[in-house]
C-alpha positions in Angstrom: -0.2 -0.1 0.0 1.1 3.4 -0.9 0.3 6.9 -1.2 0.9 8.5 -4.8 0.8 12.0 -6.1 1.6 13.9 -9.2 2.8 16.9 -10.4 1.6 18.7 -13.8 5.3 20.0 -14.5 4.4 20.8 -18.3 6.6 20.0 -21.5 9.1 22.9 -20.3 10.6 20.5 -17.5 12.0 17.5 -18.7 14.1 14.5 -17.9 17.3 16.5 -18.0 15.8 19.2 -16.0 14.4 16.5 -13.7 17.9 15.2 -13.1 19.6 18.5 -12.7 17.2 19.7 -10.0 17.2 16.4 -7.5 20.9 16.1 -8.3 21.6 19.5 -6.5 19.5 18.3 -3.4 20.9 16.5 -0.9 20.0 12.8 -0.2 18.9 11.9 -3.6 20.2 9.3 -6.1 19.2 9.9 -9.4 19.6 6.6 -12.0 16.9 5.4 -14.3 14.3 7.5 -14.4 14.1 7.9 -11.0 15.3 10.3 -7.9 15.4 8.1 -4.8 15.5 9.7 -1.5 17.2 8.3 1.2 18.3 10.1 4.4 20.5 8.0 6.2 20.1 9.9 9.6 16.4 9.5 9.9 15.9 6.5 7.8 13.0 8.0 5.5 12.9 7.3 2.1 10.6 7.5 -1.2 10.6 7.9 -5.0 10.0 10.8 -7.7 9.8 9.5 -11.4 10.8 11.5 -14.0 8.1 12.9 -16.2 6.0 11.4 -18.5 3.8 13.3 -20.8 4.6 16.4 -18.7 3.9 14.6 -14.9 6.4 13.8 -12.3 4.8 11.0 -10.1 5.9 10.7 -6.6 5.7 7.6 -4.2 5.5 7.2 -0.3 4.8 3.9 1.2 2.2 3.4 4.0 2.7 1.5 7.0 5.1 3.9 8.1 5.7 6.1 11.6 4.0 9.8 10.7 7.3 11.6 10.2 7.8 9.9 6.8 4.9 12.4 6.0 6.8 15.2 7.6 10.1 14.7 5.6 8.6 14.4 2.4 6.3 17.3 2.9 9.5 19.4 2.8 10.7 17.9 -0.2 7.4 18.1 -2.2 6.7 21.6 -1.0 10.4 22.6 -2.3 9.8 21.0 -5.7 6.5 22.5 -6.0 7.8 26.0 -5.5 10.8 25.1 -7.6 8.6 24.1 -10.7 5.3 26.1 -10.0 3.5 22.5 -11.0 0.0 21.7 -9.8 -0.2 19.0 -7.4 -3.2 16.2 -7.0 -3.4 12.8 -5.6 -6.7 10.4 -5.6 -8.6 13.0 -3.8 -8.0 15.6 -6.0 -6.0 18.7 -6.2 -4.1 19.6 -3.0 -4.5 23.1 -2.6 -6.0 26.2 -4.2 -5.6 26.2 -8.0 -4.0 23.2 -7.9 -0.9 24.5 -6.2 0.6 21.8 -3.4 -0.5 22.4 0.1 1.3 20.8 3.0 -1.6 20.7 5.3 -3.9 19.1 2.4 -0.8 16.5 1.8 -0.4 15.7 5.8 -3.9 15.3 6.1 -4.3 12.7 3.2 -1.1 10.8 3.9 -2.0 10.8 7.4 -5.2 9.2 6.7 -4.2 6.8 4.4 -1.1 5.9 6.6 -3.4 5.2 10.0 -5.6 3.0 8.1 -2.6 1.0 6.8 -1.0 0.7 10.0 -4.5 -0.4 11.7 -4.8 -3.2 9.1 -1.4 -4.2 8.0 -0.1 -4.7 11.8 -2.9 -7.5 12.3 -0.9 -9.6 9.6 2.6 -9.2 11.1 4.4 -11.4 13.4 6.1 -8.8 15.4 5.0 -5.1 15.4 7.5 -2.4 17.1 6.0 0.9 18.1 6.6 3.7 20.2 4.6 7.0 21.1 4.0 9.5 18.4 5.6 12.2 20.4 9.0 10.1 21.1 9.0 9.1 17.3 8.7 12.7 16.5 11.4 13.8 18.9 13.9 11.2 17.4 13.1 12.1 14.1 13.6 16.1 14.8 17.2 15.0 16.5 18.3 12.9 13.6 16.8 15.6 11.0 18.5 18.3 12.5 22.4 16.6 13.0 24.8 17.1 10.8 25.8 14.6 8.0 28.7 12.2 8.6 30.4 14.1 6.0 30.0 17.3 7.4 31.9 16.6 10.9 35.3 18.1 10.9 38.2 17.5 13.1 37.6 18.8 16.9 33.9 19.1 16.5 31.7 18.0 19.0 30.1 14.4 18.3 26.4 14.5 17.6 25.5 10.7 17.6 22.4 9.5 15.6 19.7 7.6 17.9 18.6 4.3 16.2 16.5 1.5 17.7 17.6 -1.9 18.7 15.5 -4.9 19.7 15.5 -5.7 23.6 12.8 -8.5 24.8 10.9 -8.2 21.7 10.4 -4.4 22.3 12.2 -1.6 20.2 14.5 0.6 22.2 16.5 3.5 21.6 20.3 3.7 21.6 22.9 6.4 20.8 26.7 5.6 20.7 29.2 7.2 22.9 32.8 6.6 22.0 35.2 6.4 25.1 36.1 10.0 25.9 34.8 11.5 23.1 33.6 15.1 23.2 29.8 14.5 22.5 26.5 16.2 22.5 24.4 13.2 24.0 20.5 12.7 23.9 18.8 10.8 26.4 18.2 7.2 25.4 17.0 4.0 26.5 20.6 2.8 26.4 23.9 3.9 25.3 26.3 1.8 23.4 30.0 2.1 24.4 32.7 0.6 22.2 35.2 -1.7 23.5 38.2 -3.1 21.9 38.3 0.1 19.8 41.8 -0.5 18.4 40.3 -3.2 16.6 38.9 -2.7 13.1 35.7 -4.1 14.0 35.2 -3.3 17.7 32.4 -4.6 20.0 30.2 -2.5 21.9 28.7 -3.0 25.4 25.2 -1.6 26.5 24.4 0.5 29.1 21.1 1.2 30.4 20.6 5.1 30.9 19.7 4.8 34.6 23.2 3.5 35.3 24.8 7.0 33.7 21.8 9.2 34.4 23.4 10.9 37.7 26.7 10.9 35.7 25.6 13.3 32.9 22.9 15.2 34.9 25.1 18.1 35.7 26.1 18.9 31.9 22.3 18.8 30.4 21.5 21.7 28.0 18.4 23.4 28.2 16.4 22.8 25.0 13.4 21.8 23.5 13.0 18.1 22.4 15.1 15.3 23.9 17.0 16.2 26.9 20.4 16.4 25.8 23.9 16.5 27.6 27.3 18.5 26.4 30.2 16.4 27.6 33.2 18.2 26.2 35.7 18.3 29.1 39.2 18.6 29.6 40.2 17.1 31.4 37.7 14.3 31.9 36.0 13.9 35.4 37.7 10.9 37.7 33.7 9.5 37.7 33.6 9.4 33.7 37.2 7.9 33.4 35.8 5.5 36.0 32.7 4.7 33.7 34.8 4.1 30.6 37.3 2.0 32.6 34.6 -0.2 33.6 34.6 -4.0 32.2 31.6 -4.8 30.4 30.2 -7.8 28.4 30.2 -7.1 24.9 27.3 -7.6 22.7 25.5 -8.0 19.5 22.8 -5.4 18.9 20.2 -6.4 16.8 19.2 -3.1 14.8 15.8 -2.2 14.0 15.1 -0.2 10.8 13.3 3.3 11.8 10.7 2.4 9.2 9.7 -0.1 11.4 9.0 1.7 14.5 5.5 2.9 14.1 3.1 5.3 16.2 1.9 3.2 18.8 -1.5 5.2 18.5 -1.7 4.0 14.8 -1.6 0.4 15.6 -3.8 0.4 18.6 -6.4 2.9 17.3 
């Protein structure tokens, strides 16, 4: 099940124009008549198809967390402004005079996605869910963090938040390399690399309760997920002791973010 949208770009916006537009935008791969969006930070993905008979098509799968629609809306709005194209989906036009309207798109997308989540979850062996607010906060954090190729030597590390399986549930985790200056988000557990001198190092999982008191003095005031700025020289003795503690390595079972659905949609 998926959501489909069409832009009437006209004859002036051809396949060459299509490729040129999407190649200058982040997170797209343009090939074989498609522009495939894949944000490694957030896990969001969707597809634009090159124009046929003056129409560019857009496709976004249902049975996804609601933030897929939020991120798609950013890209759809940018494309509509760049081309001036009228937009429509199965319900008809998406705005006054056919111009793209973000709120109309989100209403239509959320309605279809909510139905898909409720129906399809019944046939799944296992369904991972978080409250919608938590999904939104994690997406806000991941969407705003710098891309890996934007980090420079000396920058404070801003880890991505991702999900792993624990007791058949999805928990949120982030990686804290030993003695690495970091803006650490509050998650369910932190993964601390061990044997870091090895190319394929293992990691130990540390529940947040174990380091909550340790990082509390470094909390920053900010909306969304609580975050802690730890860029210290020298490192306090208690943090040295935290990293020096011997822990058992584990192999986390990662869960892609498209599998962590809104609990409110699944249980509706």
